[in-house]
Z-matrix of the N, CA and C atoms (Angstrom, degrees):
N
C 1 1.455
C 2 1.524 1 110.91
N 3 1.313 2 115.95 1 151.31
C 4 1.459 3 121.54 2 177.73
C 5 1.529 4 108.48 3 -100.31
N 6 1.338 5 116.76 4 150.23
C 7 1.463 6 119.44 5 173.68
C 8 1.508 7 110.80 6 -73.14
N 9 1.297 8 116.37 7 164.69
C 10 1.473 9 120.40 8 169.54
C 11 1.526 10 107.95 9 -64.26
N 12 1.320 11 117.68 10 131.28
C 13 1.445 12 122.01 11 -179.18
C 14 1.524 13 110.24 12 -120.98
N 15 1.343 14 116.50 13 129.73
C 16 1.439 15 120.79 14 173.94
C 17 1.538 16 108.37 15 -123.18
N 18 1.294 17 115.87 16 140.68
C 19 1.459 18 121.56 17 -179.88
C 20 1.520 19 109.51 18 -98.43
N 21 1.300 20 116.80 19 130.70
C 22 1.465 21 121.24 20 179.15
C 23 1.532 22 109.14 21 -126.54
N 24 1.313 23 115.33 22 156.76
C 25 1.461 24 120.49 23 176.49
C 26 1.533 25 107.77 24 -74.74
N 27 1.316 26 116.55 25 129.27
C 28 1.460 27 121.04 26 -173.37
C 29 1.522 28 112.59 27 -68.76
N 30 1.323 29 117.76 28 -29.28
C 31 1.460 30 121.38 29 -175.01
C 32 1.529 31 111.36 30 -101.11
N 33 1.327 32 116.52 31 -37.94
C 34 1.450 33 121.09 32 179.17
C 35 1.519 34 109.08 33 -127.13
N 36 1.338 35 118.03 34 74.29
C 37 1.467 36 120.94 35 -176.48
C 38 1.525 37 111.41 36 -61.22
N 39 1.319 38 115.36 37 137.09
C 40 1.462 39 121.27 38 -177.15
C 41 1.527 40 110.67 39 -65.60
N 42 1.330 41 119.03 40 127.04
C 43 1.480 42 121.79 41 -176.75
C 44 1.533 43 113.51 42 -56.33
N 45 1.331 44 117.21 43 -36.97
C 46 1.471 45 118.69 44 -178.75
C 47 1.523 46 110.10 45 -66.59
N 48 1.319 47 117.71 46 -38.22
C 49 1.443 48 120.37 47 179.50
C 50 1.532 49 110.97 48 -72.68
N 51 1.347 50 116.24 49 -38.47
C 52 1.462 51 120.18 50 176.48
C 53 1.531 52 109.90 51 -59.90
N 54 1.324 53 117.17 52 -45.39
C 55 1.465 54 120.08 53 179.76
C 56 1.533 55 111.68 54 -63.71
N 57 1.325 56 116.26 55 -36.08
C 58 1.451 57 119.40 56 176.89
C 59 1.533 58 111.50 57 -64.03
N 60 1.314 59 116.19 58 -43.55
C 61 1.458 60 120.26 59 178.42
C 62 1.533 61 110.29 60 -63.18
N 63 1.342 62 116.85 61 -44.52
C 64 1.459 63 119.99 62 179.19
C 65 1.526 64 111.00 63 -61.33
N 66 1.326 65 117.52 64 -39.82
C 67 1.460 66 120.75 65 178.49
C 68 1.528 67 110.90 66 -63.33
N 69 1.305 68 116.86 67 -40.56
C 70 1.475 69 119.88 68 179.67
C 71 1.526 70 110.19 69 -64.85
N 72 1.323 71 117.26 70 -41.32
C 73 1.455 72 119.19 71 177.08
C 74 1.508 73 110.84 72 -64.32
N 75 1.317 74 115.69 73 -41.53
C 76 1.466 75 120.83 74 178.89
C 77 1.530 76 111.24 75 -59.80
N 78 1.327 77 115.70 76 -33.38
C 79 1.461 78 120.97 77 179.95
C 80 1.514 79 113.15 78 -81.01
N 81 1.333 80 117.47 79 -3.94
C 82 1.469 81 119.86 80 176.54
C 83 1.513 82 116.27 81 104.65
N 84 1.337 83 116.58 82 5.75
C 85 1.469 84 118.92 83 -179.21
C 86 1.527 85 111.05 84 -74.45
N 87 1.322 86 115.31 85 153.14
C 88 1.462 87 122.30 86 170.38
C 89 1.514 88 107.10 87 -95.16
N 90 1.336 89 115.55 88 121.89
C 91 1.464 90 121.24 89 -172.88
C 92 1.520 91 110.18 90 -118.44
N 93 1.306 92 117.08 91 127.79
C 94 1.452 93 121.34 92 171.83
C 95 1.519 94 109.31 93 -88.17
N 96 1.344 95 117.69 94 134.23
C 97 1.455 96 119.39 95 -178.67
C 98 1.530 97 110.11 96 -154.23
N 99 1.316 98 116.17 97 156.34
C 100 1.472 99 120.06 98 -178.72
C 101 1.518 100 111.50 99 -75.98
N 102 1.344 101 115.35 100 149.07
C 103 1.460 102 121.37 101 168.71
C 104 1.527 103 106.16 102 -124.50
N 105 1.310 104 117.32 103 -162.63
C 106 1.468 105 119.51 104 179.09
C 107 1.528 106 111.46 105 -88.97
N 108 1.318 107 118.11 106 1.76
C 109 1.468 108 121.11 107 173.18
C 110 1.524 109 108.56 108 -119.23
N 111 1.343 110 117.31 109 -78.95
C 112 1.465 111 121.03 110 179.31
C 113 1.525 112 110.00 111 -123.52
N 114 1.323 113 115.53 112 175.07
C 115 1.456 114 120.15 113 170.25
C 116 1.540 115 107.74 114 -69.86
N 117 1.319 116 115.49 115 142.29
C 118 1.460 117 120.76 116 -178.37
C 119 1.524 118 111.82 117 -124.62
N 120 1.331 119 116.06 118 168.83
C 121 1.466 120 122.60 119 174.37
C 122 1.508 121 108.89 120 -103.97
N 123 1.314 122 116.13 121 117.57
C 124 1.472 123 121.54 122 -174.46
C 125 1.524 124 110.20 123 -108.13
N 126 1.335 125 114.44 124 125.39
C 127 1.481 126 121.13 125 169.57
C 128 1.515 127 108.05 126 -139.54
N 129 1.307 128 115.50 127 167.99
C 130 1.439 129 122.80 128 174.10
C 131 1.540 130 107.95 129 -74.47
N 132 1.329 131 119.50 130 117.48
C 133 1.461 132 120.10 131 -176.11
C 134 1.531 133 113.88 132 -66.38
N 135 1.320 134 116.62 133 -15.26
C 136 1.480 135 120.15 134 179.31
C 137 1.536 136 111.07 135 -91.56
N 138 1.320 137 117.44 136 -3.54
C 139 1.468 138 121.78 137 174.72
C 140 1.519 139 106.97 138 -97.11
N 141 1.318 140 116.31 139 98.78
C 142 1.461 141 120.82 140 -171.35
C 143 1.543 142 112.61 141 -66.77
N 144 1.340 143 116.86 142 -29.78
C 145 1.458 144 119.52 143 176.65
C 146 1.525 145 110.21 144 -66.63
N 147 1.333 146 116.45 145 -42.01
C 148 1.459 147 120.69 146 178.08
C 149 1.521 148 112.24 147 -65.50
N 150 1.350 149 115.57 148 -39.37
C 151 1.471 150 119.59 149 176.35
C 152 1.520 151 111.09 150 -62.54
N 153 1.302 152 117.08 151 -42.41
C 154 1.461 153 121.33 152 176.93
C 155 1.521 154 111.93 153 -60.50
N 156 1.331 155 115.52 154 -38.21
C 157 1.460 156 120.15 155 178.76
C 158 1.537 157 111.08 156 -63.04
N 159 1.328 158 117.10 157 -36.99
C 160 1.469 159 119.86 158 177.72
C 161 1.537 160 109.84 159 -61.57
N 162 1.303 161 117.23 160 -45.75
C 163 1.468 162 120.67 161 178.39
C 164 1.535 163 110.35 162 -59.65
N 165 1.331 164 116.06 163 -42.16
C 166 1.459 165 120.75 164 -179.86
C 167 1.539 166 110.94 165 -65.97
N 168 1.330 167 116.48 166 -45.54
C 169 1.451 168 121.75 167 -177.16
C 170 1.527 169 111.18 168 -60.60
N 171 1.344 170 114.85 169 -45.41
C 172 1.469 171 119.71 170 -176.82
C 173 1.518 172 113.18 171 -81.13
N 174 1.360 173 116.10 172 -11.85
C 175 1.454 174 120.77 173 -171.45
C 176 1.506 175 109.06 174 56.87
N 177 1.315 176 115.46 175 44.79
C 178 1.458 177 123.96 176 -173.63
C 179 1.514 178 110.82 177 -96.61
N 180 1.317 179 116.76 178 142.07
C 181 1.453 180 121.33 179 178.53
C 182 1.509 181 111.57 180 -63.29
N 183 1.334 182 117.15 181 137.66
C 184 1.474 183 120.75 182 -176.61
C 185 1.526 184 112.09 183 -70.70
N 186 1.348 185 116.58 184 -10.42
C 187 1.470 186 118.99 185 179.32
C 188 1.526 187 111.83 186 -84.03
N 189 1.331 188 117.46 187 -3.63
C 190 1.476 189 121.47 188 -178.06
C 191 1.531 190 108.89 189 -99.58
N 192 1.328 191 119.35 190 116.55
C 193 1.463 192 120.42 191 179.00
C 194 1.503 193 111.77 192 -69.11
N 195 1.341 194 115.18 193 159.83
C 196 1.456 195 121.70 194 178.69
C 197 1.518 196 109.31 195 -98.72
N 198 1.335 197 116.67 196 137.17
C 199 1.457 198 120.02 197 175.88
C 200 1.532 199 109.24 198 -81.08
N 201 1.344 200 115.39 199 159.06
C 202 1.455 201 120.92 200 -178.09
C 203 1.517 202 109.98 201 -123.69
N 204 1.331 203 115.30 202 142.29
C 205 1.453 204 122.23 203 171.59
C 206 1.517 205 108.68 204 -93.98
N 207 1.341 206 116.00 205 132.74
C 208 1.462 207 122.17 206 -179.88
C 209 1.514 208 108.28 207 -126.47
N 210 1.352 209 115.47 208 168.11
C 211 1.457 210 118.87 209 -179.09
C 212 1.522 211 113.82 210 -114.45
N 213 1.339 212 118.18 211 2.70
C 214 1.442 213 120.45 212 179.77
C 215 1.510 214 111.60 213 -164.46
N 216 1.327 215 116.38 214 159.54
C 217 1.455 216 120.39 215 174.32
C 218 1.515 217 110.25 216 -63.31
N 219 1.343 218 116.29 217 -35.40
C 220 1.469 219 120.14 218 179.52
C 221 1.528 220 110.99 219 -60.94
N 222 1.303 221 115.86 220 -36.26
C 223 1.464 222 118.14 221 177.88
C 224 1.525 223 111.64 222 -68.55
N 225 1.317 224 116.02 223 -34.25
C 226 1.465 225 119.95 224 175.03
C 227 1.520 226 110.42 225 -63.59
N 228 1.326 227 117.11 226 -39.20
C 229 1.464 228 121.05 227 -179.03
C 230 1.526 229 110.63 228 -64.32
N 231 1.345 230 117.86 229 -29.31
C 232 1.461 231 120.78 230 178.54
C 233 1.542 232 111.15 231 -73.98
N 234 1.335 233 115.87 232 -26.78
C 235 1.465 234 119.95 233 -176.43
C 236 1.519 235 112.65 234 -91.39
N 237 1.310 236 116.72 235 -20.49
C 238 1.466 237 121.23 236 -170.92
C 239 1.512 238 112.52 237 -108.32
N 240 1.324 239 114.28 238 164.35
C 241 1.442 240 122.15 239 176.67
C 242 1.516 241 109.16 240 -110.16
N 243 1.345 242 117.72 241 110.27
C 244 1.462 243 123.55 242 176.07
C 245 1.541 244 111.97 243 52.02
N 246 1.291 245 115.33 244 79.04
C 247 1.473 246 120.50 245 178.65
C 248 1.531 247 110.42 246 -67.49
N 249 1.339 248 117.55 247 133.53
C 250 1.452 249 120.83 248 -179.68
C 251 1.529 250 110.71 249 -78.14
N 252 1.337 251 116.69 250 165.66
C 253 1.454 252 120.92 251 -179.41
C 254 1.514 253 112.51 252 -59.49
N 255 1.338 254 116.01 253 -34.28
C 256 1.467 255 119.18 254 -179.44
C 257 1.538 256 112.16 255 -60.55
N 258 1.331 257 115.61 256 -30.94
C 259 1.455 258 119.21 257 179.31
C 260 1.535 259 109.66 258 -60.82
N 261 1.294 260 116.39 259 -47.81
C 262 1.454 261 120.00 260 -175.80
C 263 1.526 262 111.57 261 -67.67
N 264 1.334 263 117.59 262 -33.19
C 265 1.456 264 120.77 263 176.52
C 266 1.545 265 110.30 264 -66.02
N 267 1.319 266 115.79 265 -44.25
C 268 1.470 267 120.02 266 179.72
C 269 1.535 268 111.42 267 -66.75
N 270 1.316 269 116.68 268 -41.33
C 271 1.464 270 120.38 269 -179.07
C 272 1.532 271 110.73 270 -64.89
N 273 1.305 272 116.50 271 -42.73
C 274 1.475 273 120.55 272 -179.68
C 275 1.522 274 110.85 273 -63.95
N 276 1.338 275 116.63 274 -38.12
C 277 1.475 276 120.99 275 -175.47
C 278 1.521 277 111.85 276 -80.28
N 279 1.326 278 118.36 277 -42.69
C 280 1.465 279 119.73 278 -165.37
C 281 1.530 280 114.48 279 -115.75
N 282 1.305 281 119.01 280 -5.87
C 283 1.488 282 119.52 281 178.51
C 284 1.522 283 110.88 282 -103.07
N 285 1.309 284 118.44 283 145.29
C 286 1.477 285 125.57 284 -6.64
C 287 1.535 286 110.75 285 -70.87
N 288 1.305 287 116.08 286 141.46
C 289 1.451 288 120.05 287 -177.81
C 290 1.521 289 111.61 288 169.19
N 291 1.344 290 116.05 289 -175.11
C 292 1.468 291 121.81 290 -170.69
C 293 1.524 292 114.29 291 -85.49
N 294 1.306 293 116.56 292 51.64
C 295 1.459 294 121.62 293 176.80
C 296 1.526 295 110.04 294 -123.31
N 297 1.325 296 114.91 295 121.58
C 298 1.461 297 121.60 296 175.21
C 299 1.510 298 108.47 297 -102.39
N 300 1.343 299 116.73 298 132.71
C 301 1.459 300 121.43 299 -177.87
C 302 1.529 301 108.89 300 -119.11
N 303 1.336 302 115.43 301 127.06
C 304 1.477 303 120.97 302 178.08
C 305 1.516 304 108.12 303 -96.01
N 306 1.351 305 114.34 304 126.21
C 307 1.463 306 121.79 305 -179.85
C 308 1.515 307 109.12 306 -134.19
N 309 1.331 308 116.14 307 171.57
C 310 1.445 309 120.18 308 175.01
C 311 1.536 310 110.34 309 -70.22
N 312 1.299 311 116.92 310 134.43
C 313 1.458 312 121.17 311 -177.08
C 314 1.526 313 111.47 312 -81.75
N 315 1.307 314 115.54 313 146.76
C 316 1.462 315 120.34 314 172.44
C 317 1.540 316 109.65 315 -68.53
N 318 1.336 317 117.29 316 149.97
C 319 1.474 318 118.91 317 -177.57
C 320 1.530 319 113.76 318 -59.49
N 321 1.342 320 117.68 319 -24.51
C 322 1.459 321 120.42 320 -175.29
C 323 1.526 322 112.38 321 -74.67
N 324 1.314 323 117.83 322 -12.84
C 325 1.465 324 120.03 323 -176.71
C 326 1.532 325 109.60 324 -79.01
N 327 1.332 326 118.47 325 133.73
C 328 1.437 327 120.67 326 -177.13
C 329 1.541 328 112.46 327 -58.67
N 330 1.330 329 116.18 328 137.75
C 331 1.465 330 121.21 329 -178.93
C 332 1.526 331 111.16 330 -62.11
N 333 1.337 332 117.50 331 -27.96
C 334 1.471 333 119.43 332 -179.55
C 335 1.517 334 110.58 333 -62.76
N 336 1.335 335 116.25 334 -36.59
C 337 1.464 336 119.74 335 -179.70
C 338 1.525 337 110.98 336 -69.37
N 339 1.325 338 116.56 337 -37.32
C 340 1.475 339 120.13 338 -179.61
C 341 1.541 340 111.93 339 -85.84
N 342 1.331 341 116.34 340 0.25
C 343 1.487 342 120.82 341 -175.68
C 344 1.524 343 110.64 342 53.25
N 345 1.330 344 115.20 343 39.02
C 346 1.476 345 123.75 344 179.57
C 347 1.521 346 113.01 345 58.23
N 348 1.329 347 117.71 346 22.76
C 349 1.450 348 121.59 347 -178.59
C 350 1.537 349 112.20 348 -90.28
N 351 1.309 350 116.44 349 -21.22
C 352 1.470 351 120.27 350 -174.92
C 353 1.509 352 112.19 351 79.82
N 354 1.336 353 117.30 352 4.46
C 355 1.470 354 121.39 353 179.80
C 356 1.533 355 109.77 354 -117.29
N 357 1.328 356 114.87 355 159.20
C 358 1.461 357 120.03 356 176.50
C 359 1.534 358 108.44 357 -139.37
N 360 1.310 359 115.73 358 141.60
C 361 1.461 360 121.78 359 177.15
C 362 1.516 361 108.49 360 -105.68
N 363 1.325 362 116.09 361 126.90
C 364 1.473 363 120.55 362 -176.24
C 365 1.539 364 110.24 363 -130.29
N 366 1.310 365 114.79 364 153.34
C 367 1.472 366 119.29 365 169.86
C 368 1.508 367 110.35 366 -158.83
N 369 1.324 368 114.44 367 154.90
C 370 1.452 369 121.84 368 174.57
C 371 1.515 370 107.10 369 -105.58
N 372 1.319 371 118.55 370 109.95
C 373 1.458 372 121.07 371 -173.67
C 374 1.514 373 112.55 372 -78.33
N 375 1.313 374 116.24 373 150.91
C 376 1.466 375 121.77 374 173.20
C 377 1.535 376 107.47 375 -90.38
N 378 1.316 377 114.19 376 63.71
C 379 1.464 378 121.61 377 -176.20
C 380 1.517 379 108.22 378 -139.60
N 381 1.326 380 116.44 379 116.96
C 382 1.468 381 120.15 380 -178.05
C 383 1.508 382 111.18 381 -62.55
N 384 1.330 383 116.44 382 -37.08
C 385 1.466 384 120.35 383 -177.85
C 386 1.521 385 110.92 384 -66.61
N 387 1.338 386 116.41 385 -51.74
C 388 1.466 387 120.27 386 -178.49
C 389 1.525 388 111.61 387 -62.33
N 390 1.331 389 117.08 388 -44.44
C 391 1.475 390 119.79 389 -179.23
C 392 1.513 391 111.07 390 -64.42
N 393 1.333 392 117.25 391 -38.71
C 394 1.466 393 120.09 392 179.27
C 395 1.518 394 111.83 393 -63.50
N 396 1.330 395 116.33 394 -39.33
C 397 1.471 396 120.08 395 179.98
C 398 1.534 397 109.98 396 -67.26
N 399 1.333 398 117.68 397 -44.02
C 400 1.460 399 121.19 398 179.03
C 401 1.515 400 110.45 399 -60.25
N 402 1.328 401 116.91 400 -42.33
C 403 1.465 402 120.43 401 -179.76
C 404 1.517 403 111.91 402 -67.54
N 405 1.339 404 116.19 403 -39.36
C 406 1.463 405 118.99 404 178.22
C 407 1.511 406 112.18 405 -67.48
N 408 1.333 407 115.71 406 -37.00
C 409 1.448 408 120.41 407 179.70
C 410 1.514 409 113.62 408 -75.89
N 411 1.375 410 114.49 409 -22.60
C 412 1.463 411 121.36 410 -175.47
C 413 1.532 412 111.50 411 57.87
N 414 1.325 413 113.66 412 38.65
C 415 1.456 414 121.44 413 -175.68
C 416 1.516 415 109.02 414 -162.82
N 417 1.343 416 119.05 415 144.90
C 418 1.468 417 119.52 416 174.20
C 419 1.536 418 110.43 417 -62.31
N 420 1.311 419 116.03 418 161.56
C 421 1.457 420 121.25 419 173.95
C 422 1.529 421 108.81 420 -127.93
N 423 1.331 422 116.30 421 154.35
C 424 1.447 423 118.44 422 176.62
C 425 1.506 424 110.55 423 -67.66
N 426 1.342 425 116.08 424 154.89
C 427 1.467 426 120.43 425 -171.46
C 428 1.519 427 112.38 426 -128.78
N 429 1.305 428 118.90 427 9.73
C 430 1.459 429 119.88 428 -177.68
C 431 1.524 430 110.19 429 -60.62
N 432 1.315 431 117.35 430 144.76
C 433 1.462 432 121.01 431 -174.82
C 434 1.531 433 111.76 432 -64.24
N 435 1.327 434 115.37 433 146.82
C 436 1.470 435 121.96 434 -177.36
C 437 1.510 436 110.45 435 -85.25
N 438 1.330 437 115.62 436 70.87
C 439 1.458 438 121.95 437 177.57
C 440 1.511 439 109.01 438 -152.23
N 441 1.301 440 115.97 439 159.44
C 442 1.472 441 119.97 440 176.30
C 443 1.518 442 109.14 441 -72.68
N 444 1.318 443 115.77 442 151.25
C 445 1.464 444 120.00 443 179.98
C 446 1.513 445 111.21 444 -55.02
N 447 1.352 446 115.26 445 126.22
C 448 1.456 447 119.96 446 179.04
C 449 1.539 448 114.25 447 87.54
N 450 1.328 449 117.24 448 -9.66
C 451 1.472 450 120.37 449 -179.36
C 452 1.513 451 109.76 450 -93.14
N 453 1.337 452 116.29 451 166.78
C 454 1.449 453 121.77 452 -177.81
C 455 1.519 454 110.26 453 -68.58
N 456 1.348 455 117.08 454 145.63
C 457 1.445 456 121.42 455 177.66
C 458 1.528 457 110.56 456 -71.55
N 459 1.321 458 116.20 457 157.32
C 460 1.483 459 120.67 458 -175.31
C 461 1.509 460 111.16 459 -105.86
N 462 1.328 461 116.49 460 132.34
C 463 1.475 462 121.64 461 177.14
C 464 1.514 463 112.44 462 -106.97
N 465 1.324 464 118.27 463 -2.74
C 466 1.459 465 122.51 464 176.54
C 467 1.522 466 110.25 465 -135.50
N 468 1.317 467 114.89 466 159.56
C 469 1.458 468 120.02 467 177.89
C 470 1.517 469 109.54 468 -66.51
N 471 1.340 470 117.71 469 -36.59
C 472 1.458 471 120.58 470 -179.98
C 473 1.547 472 110.79 471 -61.48
N 474 1.322 473 116.61 472 -36.74
C 475 1.464 474 119.89 473 179.12
C 476 1.536 475 110.57 474 -67.44
N 477 1.336 476 116.48 475 -36.86
C 478 1.469 477 120.19 476 177.22
C 479 1.543 478 109.43 477 -61.93
N 480 1.322 479 116.28 478 -46.77
C 481 1.463 480 120.11 479 -179.55
C 482 1.530 481 110.66 480 -61.15
N 483 1.311 482 116.02 481 -44.13
C 484 1.463 483 120.48 482 -179.02
C 485 1.531 484 111.58 483 -61.20
N 486 1.324 485 116.10 484 -40.27
C 487 1.454 486 119.40 485 -174.98
C 488 1.529 487 113.64 486 -86.53
N 489 1.345 488 116.40 487 -35.54
C 490 1.472 489 118.93 488 -171.05
C 491 1.522 490 113.09 489 -112.03
N 492 1.317 491 118.75 490 -14.85
C 493 1.454 492 120.68 491 177.75
C 494 1.507 493 112.30 492 55.87
N 495 1.347 494 114.88 493 -132.30
C 496 1.476 495 119.75 494 -176.65
C 497 1.521 496 112.74 495 -90.39
N 498 1.335 497 116.46 496 15.39
C 499 1.480 498 117.68 497 174.48
C 500 1.529 499 110.35 498 -66.59
N 501 1.325 500 116.20 499 -26.74
C 502 1.463 501 122.38 500 175.73
C 503 1.514 502 108.14 501 -97.84
N 504 1.331 503 116.84 502 130.89
C 505 1.454 504 120.23 503 -175.30
C 506 1.519 505 113.04 504 -80.94
N 507 1.339 506 115.73 505 -33.94
C 508 1.462 507 121.42 506 179.91
C 509 1.520 508 108.04 507 -136.59
N 510 1.335 509 116.65 508 136.61
C 511 1.460 510 121.38 509 179.77
C 512 1.534 511 107.89 510 -124.90
N 513 1.323 512 115.06 511 124.41
C 514 1.476 513 121.17 512 177.80
C 515 1.524 514 107.17 513 -95.63
N 516 1.314 515 115.94 514 115.66
C 517 1.469 516 121.86 515 -178.71
C 518 1.521 517 107.78 516 -94.13
N 519 1.332 518 115.36 517 104.35
C 520 1.464 519 120.45 518 177.73
C 521 1.512 520 111.13 519 -111.25
N 522 1.332 521 117.36 520 23.98
C 523 1.471 522 120.02 521 -178.41
C 524 1.512 523 112.44 522 84.17
N 525 1.318 524 115.94 523 -168.66
C 526 1.439 525 122.53 524 -178.85
C 527 1.533 526 109.87 525 -78.78
N 528 1.304 527 117.36 526 134.79
C 529 1.470 528 120.98 527 -179.48
C 530 1.523 529 109.32 528 -69.19
N 531 1.349 530 117.44 529 153.76
C 532 1.455 531 119.74 530 -171.57
C 533 1.525 532 115.25 531 -79.89
N 534 1.325 533 118.81 532 -7.95
C 535 1.461 534 121.03 533 -178.63
C 536 1.533 535 109.98 534 -131.19
N 537 1.324 536 114.41 535 157.64
C 538 1.464 537 120.63 536 177.74
C 539 1.524 538 111.12 537 -122.29
N 540 1.322 539 115.95 538 15.02
C 541 1.486 540 121.01 539 175.02
C 542 1.511 541 109.15 540 -125.06
N 543 1.321 542 119.22 541 151.84
C 544 1.454 543 122.10 542 -176.73
C 545 1.522 544 112.55 543 -74.35
N 546 1.307 545 115.55 544 177.03
C 547 1.456 546 120.61 545 174.65
C 548 1.511 547 111.10 546 -70.32
N 549 1.318 548 114.98 547 155.12
C 550 1.453 549 120.83 548 167.29
C 551 1.539 550 107.85 549 -81.46
N 552 1.310 551 117.38 550 139.95
C 553 1.459 552 120.75 551 -178.49
C 554 1.523 553 109.58 552 -118.32
N 555 1.331 554 116.47 553 124.35
C 556 1.462 555 123.37 554 176.94
C 557 1.524 556 108.93 555 -114.95
N 558 1.305 557 116.45 556 130.88
C 559 1.451 558 122.51 557 -179.89
C 560 1.530 559 109.58 558 -100.80
N 561 1.346 560 115.71 559 125.37
C 562 1.454 561 121.69 560 -178.97
C 563 1.523 562 112.79 561 -118.19
N 564 1.312 563 117.19 562 25.97
C 565 1.462 564 120.28 563 -173.35
C 566 1.528 565 113.82 564 -95.12
N 567 1.349 566 117.18 565 -0.08
C 568 1.451 567 120.55 566 -173.98
C 569 1.521 568 112.29 567 -98.10
N 570 1.322 569 116.73 568 55.37
C 571 1.480 570 123.38 569 170.90
C 572 1.538 571 112.60 570 44.24
N 573 1.324 572 115.14 571 62.88
C 574 1.464 573 119.46 572 173.27
C 575 1.504 574 114.53 573 93.31
N 576 1.333 575 118.50 574 -12.72
C 577 1.474 576 121.04 575 176.43
C 578 1.518 577 108.79 576 -101.76
N 579 1.312 578 115.58 577 143.34
C 580 1.450 579 119.43 578 176.34
C 581 1.517 580 110.11 579 -109.32
N 582 1.313 581 115.71 580 154.30
C 583 1.465 582 119.30 581 176.89
C 584 1.522 583 108.28 582 -143.64
N 585 1.327 584 115.02 583 151.06
C 586 1.472 585 120.61 584 177.01
C 587 1.511 586 108.86 585 -90.69
N 588 1.328 587 115.02 586 119.76
C 589 1.475 588 118.81 587 178.85
C 590 1.533 589 110.80 588 -91.18
N 591 1.336 590 116.09 589 -30.34
C 592 1.478 591 120.03 590 177.27
C 593 1.510 592 109.12 591 -156.67
N 594 1.303 593 116.97 592 131.14
C 595 1.456 594 120.50 593 173.39
C 596 1.520 595 107.84 594 -92.62
N 597 1.322 596 114.82 595 125.24
C 598 1.467 597 120.31 596 -179.00
C 599 1.510 598 111.14 597 -133.52
N 600 1.327 599 116.03 598 -122.21
C 601 1.471 600 121.18 599 -173.65
C 602 1.526 601 112.47 600 -65.43
N 603 1.311 602 118.26 601 -28.44
C 604 1.464 603 122.18 602 176.78
C 605 1.509 604 109.05 603 -102.34
N 606 1.345 605 118.87 604 120.42
C 607 1.478 606 121.07 605 -175.82
C 608 1.524 607 111.45 606 -67.03
N 609 1.332 608 114.95 607 150.75
C 610 1.452 609 121.48 608 176.79
C 611 1.532 610 111.64 609 -54.96
N 612 1.335 611 116.51 610 -37.44
C 613 1.466 612 119.98 611 -177.75
C 614 1.505 613 111.94 612 -58.97
N 615 1.331 614 118.31 613 -35.42
C 616 1.462 615 120.84 614 -179.77
C 617 1.526 616 110.91 615 -71.18
N 618 1.325 617 117.16 616 -33.96
C 619 1.461 618 120.10 617 176.30
C 620 1.537 619 109.61 618 -68.10
N 621 1.319 620 115.76 619 -43.41
C 622 1.484 621 119.56 620 179.75
C 623 1.517 622 111.41 621 -65.60
N 624 1.319 623 118.76 622 -35.62
C 625 1.452 624 120.67 623 177.00
C 626 1.525 625 111.79 624 -61.23
N 627 1.326 626 115.58 625 -32.17
C 628 1.455 627 120.84 626 -178.69
C 629 1.537 628 113.07 627 -85.42
N 630 1.307 629 116.22 628 -44.45
C 631 1.497 630 120.85 629 -172.30
C 632 1.510 631 112.90 630 -105.32
N 633 1.324 632 120.22 631 -11.27
C 634 1.442 633 121.16 632 -172.96
C 635 1.516 634 110.56 633 89.54
N 636 1.327 635 117.04 634 173.60
C 637 1.448 636 121.05 635 -179.39
C 638 1.515 637 111.36 636 -63.92
N 639 1.332 638 116.10 637 154.44
C 640 1.462 639 121.64 638 -179.05
C 641 1.523 640 109.54 639 -66.82
C-alpha cells in the first residue's frame, strides 16, 4: 500500500495543506516531508507512541537520539539546558541551514527522544515546508531521515515510497530536496569544548573559523 500523498509548493507552501499536515502530526501520525537536506520523518516529540513508531519504522537502535527541527533560537532555549555562547554564534552564522547542534536537554524533554542520553540535537532548517509545519504545530518535530537504518537517504517523495511503503501514513511531496549531503553535526555538551560529530554540508573549516580549533 502507498501512504497518503499531498503535493505542496516547496517555496510557498499552501497554508491549508500546512495546517492539515500539522493536524495529522498532532493526532500522532508519522509524516514524511522534505527538509533542506533529505526527506525526514516528522512526529510530535512529546507523543511517545509516535516517537516509538519512528524507531520501529526506521529499524533504528533505541540508543540513538532523534534530532528535532525548530523554528527559532527561542524554541531551542525551551528545549535545552543552559545553552553555551558557542550555540548562539553557530545559530547566528549558519541557521537556517544544514547545521545540527547537540546540547544538553531540558529536564522536561522525554527521555525517549534523548535516548536516555540527556542530550538533544536541534536545527533550524532552510526549508519553507518544514518551518511552516513547525510554526503551525507550535511545537518542534522530529527530523530523522526518512530511510531504513543503513539505507540511502531519500531526496524525493518517490524514493521514500519505494523504500518505506506504507510505513509512513502521510507523505508531503515538496519536490526534490536541494542537497544530497547530510547536515554537519557539532556537539556542545562537553563543558565549553566543542567537537565535530559529523562533517556534512558545512565544512569543518567554516566551523573552526568561527569557534577556533577543537
